[in-house]
N, C-alpha and C positions, 0 to 999 in steps of 0.2 A: 530496357532491352538494348543489347549491343549487337551490332552486326557490321559487316564490311571491313573487318579487321585486316583481312588478307586480300582486299580488293573489292570493288563494288560488284554486287550481284543482285540483279532485279528479281522480282518474284514475291512470293508470300513470306513475310517476315516472321511468321509463326514457325517456319521451317528453318533449321540451322543453316548457316552459310554453306557448309560443305555439301549439303543435300539439296539446296534450293535450286529450282529450275525456273526459267522464264515461263510466264503464262502461256498455255498452249493455244495455237491457232485452231479454231473450230474448222471442221471439214467444209469444203466448198459445196454449197447447195444452191439450186436454182431459186431465184427470187419468186415470191408469190405473185400471182397475176393481179390480185385485188386485195386491198387492206383498208382498214379504217384510218390509221395514222401511219404515215411514212416519215421517219426521222432520218435526216441526212447528216452524218457526222457523229463520231464516237468520242468527242471531247466531253468535258464535265457537264455541259448543257445537254448534249444528246443522251448521255448515259443516265443523267438524273431524270430526264423525261421518260426514257425507256424503263427505268427502274420503277417509276410510278405506275406506268400503264401495264407493266408486266403482272401486276396484282389483279387485273380485271380479266377474268376468263372470257367475258362476252365482248371484249374489244380486241380486234386483230391488229397487231402492231408489227411493223417491220423497221429495223434500224440498219442503215447501210453506211459503210466507211470506205473511203478511197484507199487508205493504206492497206498493205497486205496482211496485217495482223494487229493485235493490241499494242498499245504503247508500252515500252519497257523502261524508259528513263527520260529525264529532262523536263523542260518546260516548267510549269508552275510547281511551287512547293509549299506555299502558305495556306493553311486551313484556318479560316477565321472562326471566332466563337459562334457566329450565326450558322456557318456551314456545318460546324459540329452539331448544332441543334437540329439541323435538317437531317444529318446522318443518323441522329438518334431516332428521327421519325421513320427511318428505314431499319431501325434496330441494329445499327452498325457503328455506333459511336464508341463503344467500349474498347474494341481492339484498336481502332484508330487512335484514340486518346492514349492508349498504352504504348503504342509503337512510335508515335511522333515525338519530335523534340518539342518540349513545352516552353514557350517563350515567356520568360518572367522578368528579364532584365534587358536594358539597353545601355550600351556604352558609347561615349562620344569622345572622339579624338580630333585634335587640331595641331597645326604646326607648333612646335616648341618655341616659345618666345625667345629663349636664350640660344637656341640652335635651330633656326627655322627649317633646316634641311631634314630634321627629324620630326616625327609625330610624337605627341604626348597626350595621354588620357586627361581630359578635363573633368569628367565625372561619370558615374553610373547612376541610373534611376530604375525604379520598378516600372515594369511595362504598364502604360496607362490604361490598358484594356482589362486588367485584372479586376474582377468583381462585377463586370458588366453581364456576365453569364455564369452559370455553374461550370461551363467549360472554359478552358484557356485557349489562346491562340496557339496553334500547333504548326510544325513544319515537317512535311513528309513528302516523299516522291509522289508526284501526280499519278504516276502509273499505279501506285499502290491504292490510291483512292479509286481509280478506274477498276482495278481488280476486285475491290470490295463491292462496287456497284454491279459489275459483271456477274459476280458470284450470286448476288441477290436476284438478279434477273433470271439466271439459269435455274436457280432453285425455287423459283416462283411457280404458281399454278400454270403459267403459260410456257415455262421453260424457254424464255426468250434469249436468243443469242444473235449477235450481229452477223451481217453478211459483209465480209471484208473483200477488198480487191475490186471495188466498183467505183468507177468515175462517172459523175453525173454529166451527161452530154446536153440534155435539154429538159426543161420543166415547163409545162404549159398548164394554165388554169383556164378552163372553158367558162367564160363569163356567162354564157347562156345557161349554165347549170349551177353556177356558184351559189345561188340563193335557194336552190332545191336541196334541202338538207339530207335527203335520202340518196342523192346522186354522188358519183365519184368524179368530180370535175378536174381532179389533178391527174395529169399524165406525165410520168417521169421516165426518161430513157437513160439507161446506164450502159457504159462499156465495161464488160467483165474481162478481167485480166488474171489468168492463172496459167499453169504450165501446159494445160491441154488446149486452151482456146482463148481467143480474144473476140468475143461476140457481143451483140447488143441485146439487152433485156429491157422490157417495158413493164411498168407497174402502174396500176390505177389506185388512187387513194381518195378518201373523203377529205382528209386534211394532210398537210405537209408542214414539217417544222425543220427549217434550215439551221443546223448547228455545225456548219462546216467551215468555221474559222474566218479569219480576216479577209481571205480571198474567196469568200463564199460564192459558189456557183449558183446556189439557190437565190441569194440576194441579186446576183447579176441577172438571172433569168426573170426575176420579178421587177427589174428596172428600178431598184431602190438605190438611191445615191447615198454615199457616205459624206458627211459634212464635217469639216475641221481642217487642221493643218499639221505641219511637221515643224519641230523645233530645230531641225538640221543638226542634231546631236547624236553621236553613236556611242553605244556602250557595249562592252563585252560581258558575257555571263558564263560562268562555268561551275560545275560541281566537281570538287576535287578531294582527294585524300592527300594530306600534306603533313610535313614536320615543320614546326615553327616555334620560335621563342616569343611570338606575339602573345601577350598574357590573356587577352580576351577572346581567344579562338572559340570558346564555347559560349560566347555572349553576342547577341546581335549588336553590331557595331557600325557606327557612322564615322568614317575616317576621311578627313580633309587634309590634303597636303598644301604646301604653299604655292607650288608652281606646276605640279604634275597631275592634278586632278583628284578625284575622289574614289573611294572604295566603299561599298556597303557589303558587309560580311554577315551572312546568315548561317548559324550552325544548323546542321541537318540531323535527321534521325540516326540512331545507331551509335552515337558517341564519337565518331571519327570523321564522318563526311561533313563538308561545309560548302556553301555557295558563296561565290564572289561576284559582285557586280562592279565592273571596272570602267571608269569614265575614259572614253577615247577622244578622238579629235572631232572637230566640226566636219560636217558633210557639205559638199558643194550643193548648190541649188538643184533640186530634182534628182540628187544622187541617192541610191538605196544602200543601206548598210551591207546587204548581201553582196555588193560589188567590191567591197573593200578587200584588198589583197593582204589580209591578216590571217595569222594562224593562232592556234591555242598558245604556242610559245610566246607570241607577241603579247597576248593578254596577260600571261603569267609575268613576263618581264615588266610590263607596266604596273601590275599590282606590287611587284617587289620594289619598284622605284617609289611608289606612293607610300608604302608601309615602312620605308627606311626609318630607323636603323634595324628593324626586325628582319630576321631571315624567314623566307617563305620558300621552302623546298617541296615542290609539288611532286608526289610519288606516282599519282595516277589521276588522269582526267576522265571522269565517268561520262561527261557530256559538256559541250560548250556551244555557244552561238554568239552572233553579233546582231544587234538590233538598233533601229533608230527610234528616237523618242518622237512620238506623235499622238495626237488625240483626235479621234473621229467618232461620230455617232451617226447611225442611219437616220435618214429623214422620216422613215416610217418603219414600223416593226411588223407590219402585215401587208397583205395585198390590197387593202382598201386605200382610197385616196387620202392625202394628208388631211387630218381632222375628221375624216369620214362623215361628210355633211349629210349624206343620204341614209346613214345608219345601216350600212351593209354589214352582213355577217362575214367576217374574214375566214378564208379557207387555207391560206398559206401564211406562215409566220417565220421570222428570223429571230435567233436568240444567241446569247453568248458573244464570242468574238465576231460573229457574222453581223452584229449590229452595233458593237462598240469596241474600238481598239485604242490602245494606250500603252504606256511603258509598263514593264512587269515589276518594277521595283516596289511598288506599294502593296503587292500581293492581292490586287483587286480583281484580276482577270477571272480566275477560277471562282473567286468568292462573289462575283457578280453574275457570272454565267450560270452557275448552278441554281441560284435563286430565281433566275429568269424562268427556267422551265419548271421549277418547283411552283411558281406562280401559275404557269399555263397548264401544267399537267392535270391538276384536279378539275380545272374548268373544262378541258376537252373531255375528260372522262364523264363529268356530270352531264354534258350536252349529248355525248354519244349514247349514254345510258337512258336518255330521256328524262333525267331528273331535274334539269335546269333549262331555262329559256336560252336559246343560242346567243342572245344578246350579251350573255355573260362573257363570251369570247372577245368582245370589244374592249373589255376592261384590261386585257393583258397589255396592249400597247400604251394605254393611258397610264397605267401604274408603273410599268417598267421603263418606259422611255425617260421619264423624269429621273429615275434612279441612275440611268446611264449618263444623263447629262450632268448630274451631280458628281458621278465618277470621273468624267472627263475634266471637269473643273478642278476637282481635288488633285487629279494626277498631274495636271499642268502646273499647279502650285508646288506639288511634291518634287517634280522633275527639276524645276527651277531652283528649289532649295538645296537639293542633294548635289547638283552639279556645282563645281567650283570654277570651271571655265565658262566664258560667255557662250550663249547660244545665239542663233540667228534672230531671235525675238527679244534679246536681252540687251539693255542699255549698259555698255561697258563703263559708263561714268557712275553708275550706281554702286554703292558699297557692296562688297561680297557678303553673301549670307554666311552665318556661322552655324555651328552645331547647336547652339542655343536656339536659333530660329527653327531648326528642324525639330528640336524637342518641343517647342511651343506649338508647332503645327500638329505634331502627333497628338499632343494632349488635347488640342482644340478639336481635332477630327476623330478622337478615339472611338466614339460611338459609331461613326460612319465606317471607319476602318474595320471595326469589329463586326459591322453589319447589324448591330443590335438597335441602332437608333433609326434605321431606315423605315419610313412610314409611307403609307399611301394616302392621297388626298381624299377628302370627303366624297362619298358616292353611295349608291344604294347597297354596296357591300362594305362600306366603311362609314358608318353613321352613328347617331346617338350622342353627338358631341355635347348636347345640352345636359347630358347626364354624366359627363366626365368626372365631376366632383365626387361621384359615388365610388370611384376607384381611380384615384389620381395616379397610381403607379402602373396603370394599364392604359397607356395612351392609345386612343382609337386609331387604327391604321398601322400601328407598329406590331411587332410579334408579341405573343403572349409570353411575358417574362416569367420563367419558371421559378417556383419556390416550393419548399417542402410543406406537406401537411401529413397528418397521421391517419392512416387508414383505420377506420372504426372497427372492422371485423377482426383485425389481427395486431393492431398497434404498430404496424410497420410504417416508417417514414417514407414518403413517396414524392418525387418531383412531379408536380401536376403537369408541367409542360411536356413531360415524357409520355403522357397519356394521349397526346395529339399525334397519332401516327399518320403516315402517308397512305391512308386507305380511302380517301374521298369523303369521309364522314365529317359532319359539323359537330362541334361540341358546345354545350351550354354549361358553364360553371356557375352554379347557384351558391352565392355566399350569403349565409343566413344572417338575420338581424338579431336584435336583442331578445326578441320573443323566443320562447322555448319551442323547438320543433316538435315537441310532444303535444303541444296544444293544437287541437283540431281546427281552431279558428286562426291560427298563426298565418302570416303571409306565405311562409314556405309551404305549409300544408295545402293552402288554397292553390298555390302555383302548381304543386305536384298533382293535385286533383284536376286542375285545368289541363295540364300536359297529357295526363293519362286518359281523360274521359271526354273532354269537350270535342265536338265535331270539328270546330275550326282550330283546334290545337295543331300546330305545325307537325308535331310528332305523329299524331294520329292521322292527319291529312296526307302526309307525304311518305309514310311508311307503307310499302306494298303489303297487301294482305298475305298473311302466312310468314312474313319475315320477322326476325327478332325486333323487339321494340326499339333497340338502339342501332339498327342497321343503317339509318340515314342521319338521325340526330341523336347524339350520345350525351346524356345528361349526368352531371356529377354535382354533388352537394358538399359544401365545406361549412361546418358550423363552428362558431366561436365558443359555444358551450362545450364543456368537457364532461366525461363520465357517462356519455350516452352509450346505448347498446344497439347493435345492428337489428336485433329482433323487434325493437321499438319503432323502427322506421317503416314507412309505407312500403308495400310490396313493389311499387314502381321503382324504388331506389335500390332494391336488390332483386332484380327481375328474374323470372324464369326464362331460360334461353336454350336454343339448340334443339336438335332432334330428340335428345334425352331429357329435356326439361330441367336442366341444371341451373342452380342459382348463381348469379354473378354477385360476389361479395366485395367487389373492388370499385364501388361507385360513391361511397359515403366516407367523408373525412372530417376530422376535427383539427382545429388549429394546434400547431405544436407550441407548447408552453414556452420553450426557449427561443424559438424562431417563429413568432406569430405572423402568419401570412397577412392577416388583417392590418397589422402595423407595417409590415414590410412593403405592402403594395397599396397602402393608403385607402383601404376599403372602409366605407362608412359603417361603423359598428351599429349605429342606431337603426339605419334603414336597410343595410345589406344591399345586394344588387345581383343582377344576372350579367355575366360576361359571355358574349357569343363569340366563338372562335372559329375562324374559317379552316378548311382542310389544309391550308398552307401555314397554319399556326398564327396568322395575323388576326388582330382583334377587329371584328366586324361591327359590333354594337355593344353598348352598355345600357341596361334598362333597370328601372325599379322592379322589385319583386312583384308588385301589383300590376305591372304593365302587360297584362295578358293580350289585350287587343293589339298593342303595338308590336309585340313579339310575332303575332300571327301576320300582321301587315308587313313586317320585315321580310319574312320568308316568302310571302305571297308575291313579292315584287319580282322574283326571279325563278322560283321553283315551280315545277310542274307536277301535278298529281297523277 
């Protein structure tokens, strides 16, 4: 898809440039007096949280934003493989994948040894992340991602829309009520700003999630400190439409000059737009990049100097900013003390840039922020609906703070590698890094950069490590790596990972063993009988009376045998559902002969296994097919009947 030919225009890329309009600002409405979940901030973390909770009609959610309306341009642009997988959980990946620039190559440029004033390409490589997911790393305006999430919220059963133009003045957590799970211990006071009035509104909430950016008012009110430092290095960033003879203008490029700094060039969606990260000068101690007396023309001039001898004629600047390199992480991710020694149930959380800040060059901000709340959202929903023990909320900080610390460490290394001029923390006597060093770093960190290798430490919702050999390609704690299998009822190839939607349900993928599933004494048939009939079956125990059998725990089977028929399967595997009693024909699969999932994911053919997948698509447990009691014990640890 091509757009922005005659100038940058924000909005829905499905609409031609000539007719596209910016996303409309919803009408100003009073804040509700009382809600279950209050979300502060409409960045990727806040909108991902709101998008999840919008699917639950019995949960009252409110999302508030200080800005007067939705984002139109600028800020993040990279959409990692893992973020695309999450967007698939919202049924929103296809249009995003179609619209974005798909990053498949990297180019590396250094000073020409024969003429050091010029830059010269050293080599091109295939992007290291290819093959880590069925999706590729994409580049698209963050505002477009927001728009897709906002559309999903508004079209959901709750028709959730943000309340714009509200500045958080004060947030209080009543500690005397914080452990009473039926109470609303959160009191938030906002200043409302619109044409008619500037008045104060107060809202009570059971839980609050601060997604309000690096200068988070929620974090400040919770007295949560940011830990880390600044490298005293400034960079300029701009989205531009330009005319150039630089040959790799549509390839992600790392460009290092001899004396003038570095440029990282990112092609953008639509075929014409591109982003430039331009290395600027050192900052003085305690100086902020926002105080530099620089203009967009200054950044353009610097880029032109670095990219010599190529011409860079900027025709339009869609957005630009200057930022300082720095890495900081919050000491806590919720309102409980560090380490939570008393096992308190948190009622207030911070997510996204509110709890981790860094440079934007690695594309990690959005792609760490959105998974923060994808981790937290289902847990809040499960607790609010009475399906899970509130202790589940303690796992958010444990799981996501480790990821944030990994992000900070990786960003510090990346920032040092990309920069060609010394930083305040860099020894000038050390040899300058080269583009080869950058390439090696990217290859080494490709799984983390893509988000596909991020895993959670062992816990009661990431367990079963003794059985890892049953499915070596599904590391416990990491996301369920999708692969195709053939649906038995209609022969359609289906990505199994795409079955794990953001609807709060658990999934159990049953991979059959060598025994025929038609044998009534086979391990699979006995497991199915247990799940359907046993009183202590987690499916039977935790599914409310009158609800569909898969409304809490959704079970799929994948067989290595071929030539089976759906009518030969037990009724439980193609159950009767809904008020009309219709059959669900989409739960039974056989391995694809050409792309056998048993081989691709290292599944033990002799024994088979169960792979238990959390609502956030991460693997919670791997068990033998015969481990009925262990499966029950797993769910009994945190679920409520």
